[in-house]
MIMIVEX-681021 format. One record per residue (C-alpha): x, y, z. Coordinates in Angstrom, 2 decimals. Example, Ala and Ser with C-alpha at 12.3 -4.5 7.8 and 13.67 -1.06 7.14 Angstrom:
REM residues 2
((12.30, -4.50, 7.80))
((13.67, -1.06, 7.14))
END
This chain:
REM residues 443
((0.00, 0.00, 0.00))
((1.15, 3.54, -0.80))
((0.49, 6.75, 1.05))
((-2.51, 8.50, -0.55))
((-1.94, 11.87, -2.21))
((-2.56, 14.82, 0.08))
((-5.36, 17.07, -1.25))
((-4.38, 20.55, -2.48))
((-4.81, 23.20, 0.22))
((-7.99, 25.20, -0.23))
((-6.15, 28.48, 0.21))
((-4.09, 27.73, -2.89))
((-7.02, 27.02, -5.23))
((-8.28, 29.82, -7.47))
((-11.95, 30.73, -6.95))
((-12.15, 32.75, -10.15))
((-14.23, 30.14, -11.97))
((-16.47, 29.29, -9.01))
((-19.38, 31.72, -9.05))
((-22.49, 30.94, -7.02))
((-24.14, 29.04, -9.88))
((-21.07, 26.88, -10.39))
((-20.77, 26.22, -6.66))
((-24.41, 25.12, -6.54))
((-23.68, 22.72, -9.38))
((-20.65, 21.27, -7.59))
((-22.60, 20.97, -4.32))
((-25.34, 19.06, -6.15))
((-22.79, 16.70, -7.73))
((-21.13, 16.09, -4.36))
((-24.48, 15.36, -2.72))
((-25.49, 12.87, -5.40))
((-22.15, 11.10, -5.05))
((-22.63, 10.81, -1.28))
((-26.16, 9.51, -1.75))
((-24.69, 6.73, -3.87))
((-22.26, 5.84, -1.10))
((-19.34, 7.77, -2.56))
((-17.34, 10.06, -0.30))
((-14.33, 10.64, -2.50))
((-10.87, 11.42, -1.20))
((-8.63, 13.56, -3.41))
((-6.48, 10.50, -4.12))
((-9.50, 8.96, -5.92))
((-11.17, 12.10, -7.23))
((-8.07, 13.29, -9.13))
((-8.44, 10.25, -11.43))
((-12.11, 10.94, -12.22))
((-13.47, 13.18, -14.96))
((-14.54, 16.52, -13.44))
((-17.81, 18.27, -14.37))
((-17.79, 20.32, -17.54))
((-15.90, 23.57, -17.21))
((-14.14, 22.65, -13.95))
((-10.62, 21.56, -13.15))
((-10.00, 18.82, -10.60))
((-8.88, 21.51, -8.12))
((-12.03, 23.61, -8.60))
((-14.17, 20.49, -8.25))
((-12.36, 19.57, -5.02))
((-12.72, 23.12, -3.71))
((-16.51, 23.01, -4.08))
((-16.77, 19.58, -2.50))
((-14.63, 20.59, 0.47))
((-16.65, 23.76, 1.07))
((-19.81, 21.67, 1.24))
((-18.24, 19.19, 3.63))
((-16.73, 21.84, 5.88))
((-20.09, 23.59, 6.18))
((-21.47, 20.46, 7.85))
((-18.40, 19.45, 9.88))
((-18.70, 18.75, 13.60))
((-15.56, 19.02, 15.71))
((-14.54, 16.47, 18.36))
((-12.01, 16.92, 21.20))
((-9.37, 14.79, 19.43))
((-6.50, 17.02, 18.25))
((-3.71, 16.15, 15.87))
((-0.02, 16.67, 16.65))
((-0.23, 20.31, 15.51))
((-3.22, 21.04, 17.73))
((-5.81, 21.02, 14.93))
((-9.13, 19.30, 15.74))
((-10.56, 16.26, 14.02))
((-14.10, 16.56, 12.72))
((-16.77, 14.56, 10.93))
((-19.93, 15.17, 8.96))
((-23.10, 13.13, 8.63))
((-24.00, 12.95, 4.94))
((-27.11, 11.05, 3.97))
((-25.21, 7.83, 3.43))
((-23.92, 7.90, 7.04))
((-27.44, 8.57, 8.36))
((-28.65, 5.58, 6.36))
((-25.81, 3.42, 7.66))
((-26.60, 4.33, 11.28))
((-30.29, 3.60, 10.74))
((-29.55, 0.15, 9.30))
((-27.16, -0.66, 12.15))
((-29.81, 0.40, 14.67))
((-32.39, -1.84, 13.01))
((-30.00, -4.78, 12.84))
((-28.46, -4.70, 16.30))
((-30.39, -2.58, 18.76))
((-33.42, -3.96, 20.58))
((-35.08, -7.33, 20.99))
((-37.67, -7.00, 18.22))
((-36.83, -9.13, 15.22))
((-33.75, -10.65, 16.81))
((-33.11, -14.28, 15.84))
((-34.40, -16.78, 18.39))
((-31.11, -18.73, 18.70))
((-29.34, -15.76, 20.33))
((-32.29, -14.84, 22.55))
((-32.88, -18.44, 23.60))
((-30.78, -18.99, 26.78))
((-30.17, -22.62, 25.78))
((-28.50, -21.78, 22.46))
((-27.10, -18.24, 22.85))
((-23.85, -19.46, 24.44))
((-23.01, -21.46, 21.33))
((-23.22, -18.34, 19.18))
((-21.39, -16.29, 21.79))
((-18.45, -18.69, 21.93))
((-18.34, -18.82, 18.13))
((-18.15, -15.02, 17.96))
((-15.50, -14.76, 20.68))
((-13.33, -17.34, 18.94))
((-13.65, -15.68, 15.52))
((-12.90, -12.19, 16.85))
((-9.97, -13.42, 18.97))
((-8.38, -15.18, 16.00))
((-8.92, -12.56, 13.29))
((-8.03, -9.57, 15.50))
((-4.73, -11.31, 16.30))
((-4.13, -12.18, 12.66))
((-4.55, -8.50, 11.76))
((-1.58, -7.87, 14.06))
((0.56, -10.62, 12.57))
((-0.43, -13.78, 14.44))
((0.60, -16.71, 12.24))
((-1.68, -19.55, 13.30))
((-4.34, -21.35, 11.28))
((-7.93, -20.95, 12.34))
((-8.40, -24.67, 12.97))
((-5.36, -24.89, 15.26))
((-6.48, -21.79, 17.15))
((-10.02, -23.14, 17.56))
((-8.64, -26.42, 18.89))
((-6.54, -24.55, 21.46))
((-9.43, -22.41, 22.69))
((-11.97, -25.22, 22.82))
((-9.63, -27.76, 24.44))
((-8.19, -25.29, 26.95))
((-4.59, -26.29, 26.26))
((-1.78, -23.79, 26.85))
((-0.51, -21.67, 23.92))
((2.54, -23.09, 22.14))
((3.89, -19.79, 20.79))
((3.34, -16.03, 20.74))
((0.70, -16.19, 18.01))
((-1.43, -18.58, 20.04))
((-0.83, -16.47, 23.15))
((-2.14, -13.38, 21.32))
((-5.28, -15.27, 20.34))
((-5.86, -16.59, 23.86))
((-5.35, -13.07, 25.26))
((-7.91, -11.64, 22.83))
((-10.39, -14.38, 23.68))
((-10.12, -13.71, 27.42))
((-10.31, -9.94, 26.86))
((-13.47, -10.17, 24.79))
((-15.07, -12.23, 27.56))
((-14.15, -9.52, 30.06))
((-15.46, -6.67, 27.91))
((-18.99, -7.86, 28.59))
((-18.34, -7.49, 32.34))
((-16.65, -4.11, 32.02))
((-19.34, -2.48, 29.88))
((-21.03, -0.98, 32.94))
((-17.87, 0.85, 34.01))
((-16.96, 4.35, 32.86))
((-13.88, 4.38, 30.68))
((-10.83, 5.41, 32.67))
((-7.10, 5.18, 32.06))
((-7.07, 2.28, 34.52))
((-9.65, 0.35, 32.46))
((-7.72, 1.02, 29.24))
((-4.57, -0.28, 30.95))
((-6.42, -3.39, 32.12))
((-7.60, -4.09, 28.58))
((-4.12, -3.55, 27.16))
((-2.57, -5.74, 29.85))
((-4.94, -8.58, 28.96))
((-4.34, -8.43, 25.20))
((-0.55, -8.28, 25.56))
((0.35, -10.46, 28.57))
((3.16, -12.91, 27.74))
((3.09, -11.66, 24.12))
((5.53, -8.72, 24.10))
((9.28, -8.54, 23.56))
((9.39, -6.31, 26.63))
((6.94, -7.74, 29.20))
((7.17, -4.59, 31.34))
((5.52, -2.60, 28.50))
((2.21, -4.36, 29.14))
((-0.40, -2.09, 30.74))
((1.58, 1.16, 30.65))
((2.12, 4.10, 28.32))
((5.00, 3.96, 25.88))
((8.05, 5.88, 27.05))
((9.72, 8.86, 25.29))
((12.65, 6.66, 24.28))
((10.33, 4.07, 22.67))
((10.11, 5.43, 19.15))
((6.88, 4.14, 17.62))
((5.76, 4.59, 14.01))
((3.29, 2.86, 11.70))
((5.07, 2.07, 8.46))
((5.14, -0.13, 5.38))
((6.92, -3.29, 6.49))
((8.46, -3.77, 3.03))
((9.44, -0.24, 1.92))
((9.83, 1.40, 5.33))
((7.56, 4.30, 4.27))
((6.13, 5.93, 7.41))
((2.35, 6.21, 7.41))
((1.81, 7.56, 10.91))
((3.89, 8.95, 13.74))
((1.81, 9.26, 16.90))
((1.88, 12.20, 19.34))
((4.72, 12.57, 21.83))
((4.70, 10.21, 24.82))
((4.71, 13.23, 27.17))
((1.21, 14.17, 25.93))
((-0.41, 10.80, 26.52))
((-1.79, 11.39, 30.02))
((-3.74, 14.46, 28.91))
((-4.85, 12.87, 25.67))
((-6.09, 9.77, 27.51))
((-8.16, 11.95, 29.86))
((-9.82, 13.65, 26.88))
((-10.46, 10.30, 25.19))
((-12.14, 8.92, 28.31))
((-14.34, 12.02, 28.68))
((-15.39, 11.66, 25.07))
((-16.10, 7.93, 25.34))
((-18.20, 8.47, 28.49))
((-20.35, 10.99, 26.61))
((-19.19, 14.05, 28.58))
((-17.77, 15.80, 25.52))
((-18.59, 17.39, 23.16))
((-21.93, 19.00, 23.97))
((-23.45, 18.16, 20.59))
((-25.25, 14.85, 20.02))
((-23.13, 12.12, 18.46))
((-24.79, 8.90, 17.37))
((-23.61, 6.09, 19.69))
((-22.18, 4.02, 16.82))
((-20.25, 7.03, 15.49))
((-18.92, 7.66, 19.01))
((-17.69, 4.05, 19.24))
((-16.07, 4.29, 15.80))
((-14.29, 7.53, 16.71))
((-13.07, 5.93, 19.97))
((-11.60, 3.12, 17.83))
((-9.80, 5.71, 15.67))
((-8.70, 7.82, 18.67))
((-6.82, 5.04, 20.46))
((-5.20, 3.96, 17.20))
((-4.18, 7.54, 16.38))
((-2.64, 8.23, 19.80))
((-0.92, 4.83, 19.77))
((-0.31, 5.11, 23.53))
((1.37, 1.72, 23.89))
((4.59, 0.20, 22.63))
((2.58, -2.64, 21.04))
((-0.97, -3.99, 20.99))
((-2.64, -0.70, 20.01))
((-4.80, -2.21, 17.24))
((-6.18, -4.98, 19.44))
((-6.85, -2.51, 22.25))
((-8.60, -0.09, 19.87))
((-10.94, -2.80, 18.60))
((-11.63, -4.00, 22.15))
((-12.58, -0.42, 23.12))
((-14.95, -0.29, 20.15))
((-16.75, -3.38, 21.51))
((-16.78, -1.92, 25.03))
((-18.41, 1.25, 23.70))
((-21.02, -0.57, 21.64))
((-22.02, -2.86, 24.52))
((-22.05, 0.03, 27.00))
((-24.42, 1.96, 24.74))
((-26.90, -0.89, 24.55))
((-25.89, -2.66, 21.33))
((-25.92, -6.06, 23.02))
((-25.85, -7.95, 19.71))
((-22.15, -7.04, 19.43))
((-21.37, -9.86, 21.83))
((-22.10, -12.09, 18.84))
((-20.45, -10.08, 16.04))
((-16.88, -10.10, 14.73))
((-15.70, -6.97, 12.91))
((-12.09, -8.18, 12.66))
((-13.27, -11.08, 10.52))
((-14.40, -8.50, 7.94))
((-11.35, -6.25, 8.38))
((-8.98, -9.18, 7.81))
((-10.43, -9.80, 4.35))
((-9.19, -6.39, 3.15))
((-6.64, -5.02, 5.65))
((-5.35, -2.41, 3.19))
((-8.80, -0.78, 3.03))
((-8.84, -0.65, 6.84))
((-5.43, 1.05, 6.85))
((-6.45, 3.38, 4.03))
((-9.47, 4.62, 5.99))
((-7.05, 5.85, 8.68))
((-4.80, 7.51, 6.12))
((-7.65, 9.20, 4.24))
((-8.71, 10.81, 7.50))
((-5.24, 12.05, 8.40))
((-4.33, 13.35, 4.96))
((-7.60, 15.24, 4.39))
((-7.60, 17.80, 7.19))
((-8.55, 15.30, 9.89))
((-11.88, 14.36, 8.29))
((-13.11, 11.38, 10.31))
((-15.98, 10.80, 7.89))
((-13.81, 8.48, 5.78))
((-13.13, 6.22, 8.74))
((-16.76, 6.38, 9.91))
((-18.13, 5.39, 6.49))
((-15.71, 2.50, 6.13))
((-16.24, 1.15, 9.65))
((-20.01, 1.51, 9.41))
((-19.88, -0.59, 6.25))
((-17.81, -3.20, 8.09))
((-20.34, -3.25, 10.94))
((-23.23, -3.74, 8.51))
((-21.45, -6.65, 6.84))
((-20.66, -8.21, 10.23))
((-24.33, -7.98, 11.24))
((-25.41, -9.54, 7.94))
((-22.88, -12.33, 8.41))
((-24.37, -13.17, 11.80))
((-27.94, -13.19, 10.47))
((-26.87, -15.28, 7.46))
((-25.10, -17.77, 9.73))
((-28.13, -18.06, 12.01))
((-30.39, -18.56, 9.00))
((-28.03, -21.24, 7.67))
((-27.94, -23.06, 11.02))
((-31.72, -22.81, 11.34))
((-32.22, -24.39, 7.91))
((-29.65, -27.03, 8.77))
((-31.60, -27.76, 11.94))
((-34.87, -28.04, 10.01))
((-33.27, -30.55, 7.62))
((-31.87, -32.53, 10.55))
((-35.28, -32.62, 12.24))
((-36.87, -33.70, 8.99))
((-34.42, -36.57, 8.66))
((-34.95, -37.42, 12.31))
((-38.62, -38.17, 11.64))
((-37.61, -40.93, 9.24))
((-35.15, -42.58, 11.64))
((-36.42, -46.21, 11.93))
((-34.72, -46.91, 15.27))
((-36.46, -44.10, 17.16))
((-40.06, -44.08, 18.28))
((-42.18, -40.90, 18.18))
((-41.40, -40.07, 21.85))
((-37.65, -40.28, 21.28))
((-37.95, -38.24, 18.10))
((-39.85, -35.54, 19.97))
((-37.24, -35.41, 22.75))
((-34.29, -35.22, 20.34))
((-36.10, -32.56, 18.30))
((-36.41, -30.52, 21.50))
((-32.79, -31.23, 22.46))
((-31.56, -29.98, 19.06))
((-32.94, -26.54, 19.93))
((-31.93, -26.66, 23.59))
((-28.35, -27.99, 23.90))
((-27.34, -28.41, 27.53))
((-30.93, -29.11, 28.58))
((-31.42, -31.72, 31.34))
((-34.04, -34.47, 30.98))
((-35.39, -36.69, 33.75))
((-37.14, -40.05, 33.43))
((-40.11, -38.82, 35.46))
((-40.47, -35.76, 33.23))
((-40.43, -37.90, 30.07))
((-42.96, -40.27, 31.65))
((-45.42, -37.44, 32.41))
((-44.95, -35.72, 29.03))
((-45.93, -38.83, 27.09))
((-48.15, -40.54, 29.68))
((-46.24, -43.82, 29.63))
((-45.03, -46.20, 32.30))
((-41.81, -45.42, 34.18))
((-39.98, -48.39, 32.63))
((-40.99, -47.28, 29.11))
((-39.73, -43.75, 29.75))
((-36.51, -45.12, 31.25))
((-35.92, -47.37, 28.23))
((-36.48, -44.43, 25.82))
((-33.74, -42.36, 27.48))
((-31.28, -45.23, 27.93))
((-31.55, -46.14, 24.24))
((-30.85, -42.51, 23.28))
((-27.83, -42.57, 25.57))
((-26.49, -45.77, 24.02))
((-26.90, -44.21, 20.57))
((-24.79, -41.28, 21.79))
((-27.55, -38.71, 21.37))
((-27.75, -37.96, 25.09))
((-25.18, -37.93, 27.88))
((-26.01, -39.46, 31.24))
((-24.82, -38.81, 34.78))
((-26.07, -39.48, 38.27))
((-27.48, -36.69, 40.44))
((-28.03, -38.05, 43.94))
((-30.04, -41.23, 43.50))
((-31.51, -40.26, 40.12))
((-30.14, -40.37, 36.60))
((-29.99, -37.13, 34.62))
((-29.83, -37.12, 30.81))
((-28.17, -34.18, 29.07))
((-28.52, -32.81, 25.55))
((-24.89, -32.47, 24.35))
((-23.70, -29.27, 22.69))
((-22.60, -31.24, 19.61))
((-25.86, -33.12, 19.26))
((-26.21, -32.13, 15.58))
((-22.83, -33.66, 14.76))
((-23.67, -36.80, 16.72))
((-26.98, -37.18, 14.92))
((-25.32, -36.74, 11.54))
((-22.76, -39.46, 12.38))
((-25.53, -41.75, 13.54))
END
């Protein structure tokens, strides 16, 4: 990836050709582009054909005037003391609306993640996917299957890559507990400590600010081109205080949509780069903390890093577009909102796929010659309620059969491997295993 071209400064562009009529024309063109989901950076716009009678510079001048007229400043300042800002064009408003519909309240939410018997399966799946892909974004070199095996089996990590993934997994579990806390420097340090423990060249750098002698820069690993040099280490205490005030909703006074606030928090931590390592993982963890804190509970089940990993250069470019175009956060907001929408769709698509798979399995179950109708009914229920406990007496009453008949039904299902059995006091308890679908398919 190359550094995008910096836009020409507005002060250096001639306004001779831009009378009010021409400006209105340019404003209209810019609005139509934004309505179509296009918020062009100069690096892209300079390759497009400008409107009749305009140079690329004049076209850019009109677009920037329109954007600046709608800009909203946030407390984040760049290294020169200039504020970052964002605007809310129609496409951003539409993105926020769709995210609200897809991840806000309970209405319309898929049953499997509302159902207490099945939600944990989807939660674990999401935690594993986010832990793996967030680590891979930062260079973890472990296959997904190996990482899944480690997390599910509980074995110790074999190398730094596996340690990074385990750290992320444990951190994402904790985020759900920390969502009710205000963001403080201490909480940020706790998050950073969790994502980096036993995974840094300098273990003492975990959970503390980088030091003045720790020169940190984001650069192209092949060419050495520097993309970003963060603020001085001596400024980090003050900058962290401002970031926490912003994330807790204390600043600024204007209304900021909760999703936009979470996205800006993600950018803020990454821009300040307050740690010697682990900034990306911490930034994404803070995004999840902010979304959960603001009531977007579905984000326990969503992985944004899975989307980011598919096109990491676009993720990086959204940072660079913001920095090179007068601190316009709108580029980063639009890109991240698109990522969020795709992550939400992925979850809904996966749930739909698993629901159809379950319907097919239940349909096949009805034709199983070795199971009577009572056993079929119990297994059909167990498919939708993994972890559920079944008692002989309960089965007896549900189907109005003799105790011995009910007992035989459950014992046969246990022998077939479709239920697990253990003793609780003097009684036997039968359990619907979490992998019951796999067991049924093997059977």
